[in-house]
C-alpha positions in Angstrom: -74.4 181.6 46.6 -75.7 183.8 43.5 -78.1 182.6 41.3 -76.5 180.8 37.8 -77.5 182.4 34.2 -78.7 179.4 32.0 -77.4 179.0 28.3 -79.0 175.7 26.6 -77.6 174.4 24.2 -78.9 173.2 20.5 -76.8 170.3 19.3 -76.9 167.8 16.7 -77.3 165.9 20.0 -80.4 166.2 21.9 -78.9 167.5 25.1 -80.9 167.9 28.1 -80.3 171.2 30.1 -79.9 171.3 33.6 -79.5 174.4 36.5 -76.7 174.4 39.1 -75.7 177.2 40.9 -72.1 178.2 41.4 -70.7 181.6 43.0 -69.8 184.0 39.8 -70.1 181.1 37.5 -72.1 180.7 35.0 -73.0 176.9 34.3 -74.8 174.7 32.0 -75.4 170.8 32.4 -76.2 169.0 30.1 -76.0 164.5 29.0 -72.2 165.5 27.6 -70.2 168.2 28.7 -70.8 171.0 31.0 -69.4 174.4 30.4 -68.8 177.2 33.1 -67.4 180.8 33.3 -64.0 180.8 34.9 -63.0 184.2 34.7 -64.5 187.5 33.1 -63.5 191.2 33.7 -61.1 190.7 30.4 -59.7 192.8 27.3 -59.8 191.0 24.3 -57.8 187.5 25.5 -56.7 186.3 22.4 -54.7 183.9 22.5 -54.5 180.9 25.2 -51.6 178.2 26.1 -51.5 175.7 29.6 -47.9 176.1 31.2 -48.7 173.4 33.9 -52.2 171.7 34.8 -53.9 175.1 36.1 -51.4 177.2 34.6 -52.7 179.5 31.6 -51.1 182.3 30.0 -53.7 184.5 28.2 -52.8 187.3 25.9 -55.0 190.6 25.7 -54.8 192.4 22.7 -54.3 195.7 24.1 -51.3 194.8 25.2 -51.5 192.4 28.1 -50.3 189.0 29.1 -51.8 187.2 32.0 -50.7 184.2 33.8 -54.2 183.1 35.4 -54.3 179.6 37.9 -58.2 178.0 36.1 -58.4 176.6 39.9 -58.4 179.2 42.3 -59.4 182.1 39.9 -56.1 184.3 40.8 -54.5 186.5 38.1 -51.3 187.6 37.9 -50.0 190.2 35.2 -46.7 189.7 33.5 -44.2 192.5 33.4 -41.5 192.3 30.3 -44.2 192.6 27.6 -42.8 194.8 24.7 -45.3 197.7 23.4 -47.5 196.1 21.0 -49.4 198.8 18.4 -53.1 197.9 18.9 -54.6 199.3 15.8 -57.5 198.3 13.7 -57.5 194.1 14.3 -53.6 194.5 15.4 -52.1 194.2 19.0 -50.4 191.3 21.3 -52.3 188.1 19.5 -51.2 184.5 19.9 -48.5 183.0 22.7 -48.2 179.3 22.8 -45.9 176.6 23.8 -44.6 173.0 21.9 -45.8 170.3 23.5 -41.7 169.7 25.3 -42.3 172.4 27.7 -41.2 172.7 31.0 -40.7 175.2 33.3 -38.4 178.0 32.3 -38.3 176.9 28.4 -39.5 179.5 25.7 -42.6 180.8 25.5 -43.5 182.0 21.5 -45.7 185.0 21.0 -46.9 187.1 17.7 -47.7 190.4 18.0 -47.7 194.0 15.8 -45.1 196.7 16.1 -45.4 199.8 14.4 -43.0 200.3 11.7 -42.8 204.3 10.3 -46.6 204.3 11.3 -47.5 201.2 9.7 -48.4 197.9 11.4 -46.1 194.3 11.0 -46.5 191.2 12.4 -43.3 189.9 14.7 -42.9 186.4 16.1 -41.0 186.5 19.2 -40.0 184.0 22.5 -39.4 184.7 25.5 -38.9 183.2 29.5 -40.6 183.8 32.5 -39.2 183.7 36.0 -41.5 184.3 38.6 -44.2 187.1 37.4 -41.2 188.3 34.6 -40.2 187.5 30.6 -37.1 188.0 30.8 -34.6 187.1 27.5 -36.9 188.5 25.0 -36.4 187.6 21.6 -37.9 188.4 18.3 -37.3 185.9 16.2 -38.9 187.9 12.5 -40.5 191.3 12.3 -42.1 189.6 9.1 -41.9 192.2 5.9 -46.0 192.7 5.9 -46.8 196.8 6.0 -49.9 198.0 5.9 -51.8 201.3 7.1 -54.7 199.4 6.5 -55.2 197.8 10.3 -56.6 194.7 9.5 -55.4 190.7 8.4 -52.4 190.3 11.1 -53.3 186.4 11.4 -51.5 185.1 13.3 -51.7 182.1 15.3 -48.8 179.9 15.9 -47.8 175.7 15.9 -45.2 173.3 16.2 -44.1 170.3 14.3 -42.7 167.7 16.2 -39.4 168.1 14.2 -37.6 171.3 16.1 -40.1 173.7 13.5 -42.5 177.1 14.6 -45.2 177.6 12.3 -46.8 180.9 12.1 -49.7 182.9 10.5 -49.3 186.4 9.1 -52.5 187.8 6.9 -52.3 189.6 3.5 -52.7 193.0 5.5 -56.0 194.0 3.9 -53.8 193.6 0.4 -55.4 191.6 -2.1 -52.5 191.3 -4.2 -49.9 190.5 -1.1 -51.8 186.6 -1.8 -49.7 186.0 -4.5 -46.5 188.3 -3.9 -43.6 186.5 -2.6 -41.5 189.2 -2.1 -43.3 190.0 1.5 -44.6 187.5 4.3 -47.7 188.4 4.1 -50.5 186.0 3.2 -48.3 183.1 4.5 -47.7 180.5 6.2 -44.2 181.2 7.7 -41.7 178.0 8.9 -38.5 178.7 11.4 -36.9 176.6 13.5 -37.7 176.9 17.1 -34.7 179.2 17.2 -35.7 181.8 14.9 -32.9 180.5 12.1 -34.1 179.2 8.6 -34.6 175.6 8.1 -32.2 174.3 5.1 -35.0 172.6 3.2 -37.9 175.6 3.4 -39.8 175.0 0.2 -38.5 178.3 -1.4 -35.0 178.2 0.4 -32.0 179.8 -2.6 -35.4 180.9 -4.1 -34.6 184.6 -6.2 -36.7 187.4 -5.7 -39.0 184.6 -2.7 -38.3 185.0 0.7 -37.0 182.1 2.3 -38.7 181.9 5.3 -42.7 181.4 3.5 -44.2 177.8 3.4 -46.9 178.5 2.0 -48.6 181.4 0.2 -52.0 182.8 -1.3 -53.7 183.1 2.3 -56.6 185.7 3.1 -56.4 186.2 6.7 -55.1 182.8 8.1 -56.4 183.0 12.4 -55.9 179.3 13.0 -53.1 177.3 12.7 -52.3 173.2 14.3 -49.7 170.6 13.4 -51.4 166.4 13.7 -48.7 164.8 14.7 -50.7 161.3 14.2 -51.8 161.9 10.7 -48.5 164.3 10.0 -50.4 167.2 8.6 -50.4 171.1 9.2 -53.7 172.4 8.9 -55.2 175.9 9.1 -58.5 177.6 9.4 -58.6 181.5 7.8 -61.4 184.0 7.1 -63.1 184.6 3.5 -64.4 187.5 2.5 -68.3 187.4 2.9 -68.7 183.7 2.8 -65.7 181.6 1.8 -64.0 180.5 5.0 -61.6 177.9 5.0 -60.2 174.8 6.1 -57.0 174.3 4.3 -54.1 170.8 4.8 -51.2 173.3 4.3 -48.2 171.3 1.9 -45.0 172.8 1.2 -44.5 175.5 -1.5 -47.8 175.2 -2.5 -50.6 178.0 -3.4 -54.1 178.6 -1.8 -55.4 181.0 -4.2 -56.3 184.5 -2.8 -57.4 187.1 -4.4 -57.3 184.5 -7.4 -60.2 182.5 -6.3 -62.0 182.0 -3.4 -65.7 180.8 -2.3 -66.2 184.7 -1.4 -67.9 187.5 -2.5 -67.3 191.3 -2.6 -68.4 192.5 0.7 -70.9 195.4 -1.4 -72.7 192.9 -3.4 -73.3 189.2 -4.1 -70.1 189.6 -7.1 -67.4 187.0 -7.1 -63.6 187.5 -6.4 -61.2 186.6 -9.2 -61.4 184.3 -11.7 -63.8 181.7 -9.7 -63.6 178.9 -7.2 -61.0 176.8 -8.9 -58.1 177.4 -10.9 -54.9 175.0 -11.6 -51.7 174.7 -9.7 -53.9 176.6 -6.6 -55.0 174.5 -4.1 -58.9 173.7 -2.9 -59.9 173.7 0.6 -61.0 170.8 2.2 -64.0 172.5 3.6 -65.4 176.1 2.9 -68.2 177.6 5.0 -70.5 179.9 3.0 -71.6 181.9 4.7 -69.1 183.0 7.1 -68.7 181.6 10.4 -65.5 184.4 11.1 -62.9 181.8 12.1 -60.7 183.5 15.0 -59.2 179.7 16.5 -57.8 176.1 15.1 -57.7 173.6 17.3 -56.7 169.9 17.1 -58.1 167.5 20.1 -56.1 165.2 21.5 -57.4 164.4 25.0 -58.9 161.8 27.1 -61.9 163.7 28.8 -63.9 163.7 25.5 -63.1 160.1 24.2 -65.3 160.5 20.7 -63.7 164.3 19.9 -60.5 163.2 19.5 -58.7 164.1 16.2 -61.5 166.4 15.5 -61.1 170.0 15.1 -62.1 172.9 16.9 -63.0 176.4 15.6 -64.5 179.5 17.6 -66.6 181.3 15.7 -66.3 185.4 15.4 -69.5 185.7 13.3 -72.2 182.9 13.9 -70.7 183.2 17.6 -70.5 179.4 18.3 -67.8 176.8 18.9 -67.6 175.0 15.5 -66.4 170.9 15.6 -65.3 168.9 12.2 -64.8 165.7 12.2 -61.8 164.4 10.4 -60.8 160.3 9.5 -57.8 158.5 9.3 -56.9 159.8 6.1 -57.6 163.6 7.0 -61.5 163.8 5.3 -63.8 166.0 6.7 -66.6 164.7 7.5 -69.7 166.2 9.8 -70.1 169.5 11.3 -71.2 170.3 14.5 -71.8 174.0 16.0 -72.1 173.6 19.8 -72.5 176.5 21.9 -74.6 179.0 19.8 -76.9 179.6 23.0 -74.2 181.4 24.9 -74.2 184.4 21.7 -70.2 185.0 22.4 -67.3 185.9 19.8 -65.8 183.2 20.3 -61.9 183.7 19.7 -59.5 181.4 21.5 -59.1 177.6 21.9 -56.8 175.8 24.6 -56.5 172.2 25.8 -55.8 171.5 29.3 -53.5 168.5 30.3 -56.5 167.2 31.5 -58.3 167.1 28.3 -60.8 170.1 29.0 -61.4 172.7 26.6 -61.1 176.2 27.2 -62.4 179.2 25.4 -62.2 182.9 25.4 -64.5 185.3 24.1 -64.0 188.4 23.3 -66.4 190.3 25.2 -63.3 189.4 28.4 -64.2 185.8 29.7 -62.9 182.9 29.5 -65.0 179.8 30.0 -63.6 175.3 30.7 -66.1 172.7 28.9 -65.9 169.2 30.8 -67.4 166.1 30.3 -70.8 165.6 31.8 -72.9 162.5 32.0 -71.7 160.7 28.5 -69.2 162.1 27.8 -67.8 163.2 24.3 -71.2 161.5 22.9 
């Protein structure tokens, strides 16, 4: 057995680290939970979703998709993946399946495609057969072209009425936040087959792309539908402060770049007109300084009863797992910063059928967080 490196955890609650050993794994055990490294040596694991109790589908930003057995650690590289435009912050991005997924059903992806030298965010779907993705379909090639190489979004979620939502960043062009003739800086809603829902807020309106659900978002890299509260939650990057958690409502304007709590990168100077403006939505929570959120998970499992209904975000800049308590009415409560001593840029999050939380890091690792001691306290 190889010795295991121990990472003490500073939490809002008192935790007691206990050293253990495991072959080629790092495990930290506390009175509340344990976490262990189950995979390493990946590229940047940008998106993750469970297809079964022990099958985790993982996208790597450079353009590879792997199916990982979380019990054995076995990895299968899938074929049938299209070429992606892996430039700057772009590449192969999210992967997600709806709650009614069964083997052979559609799997949804977002990725960046090259278009006349620029990158655009694309929503697509395919089916898995053995080690191959088949029946690949591009559902929407967004109008979001920019040469900047940044702010592509893009995360995926599903509601309980047959819709798929996904996010697109402002593509590094601030004015896109208030322009509705392109898809940049928006949340998009489609039917699962890619067709347009007739009740989308801008359907039939001149000069506005009908796929848009909300706009004024800078770079949203986390989105999740809350079935219990019937709310759509989103987390997005602010500029030098002002990262936001938003409750996303149909047709609403979330303000970027007219209002923001962030500052210019070159100095402590306000951006736009301030932090508030009539007709523009306020975040339910903002982070200053920025944590740089890379994902969003609504915890619904039974493994951590005290965490049910909480939001979790991976933090890239401040390197921790961010937990936010949400009450029954959707109001934000306490915040807790977990895994700070792990010192990893936490990118993607996934909840397993067992209720365990999986998270990936930009260093190419995947970890599993399970109950330990007084679970979830």
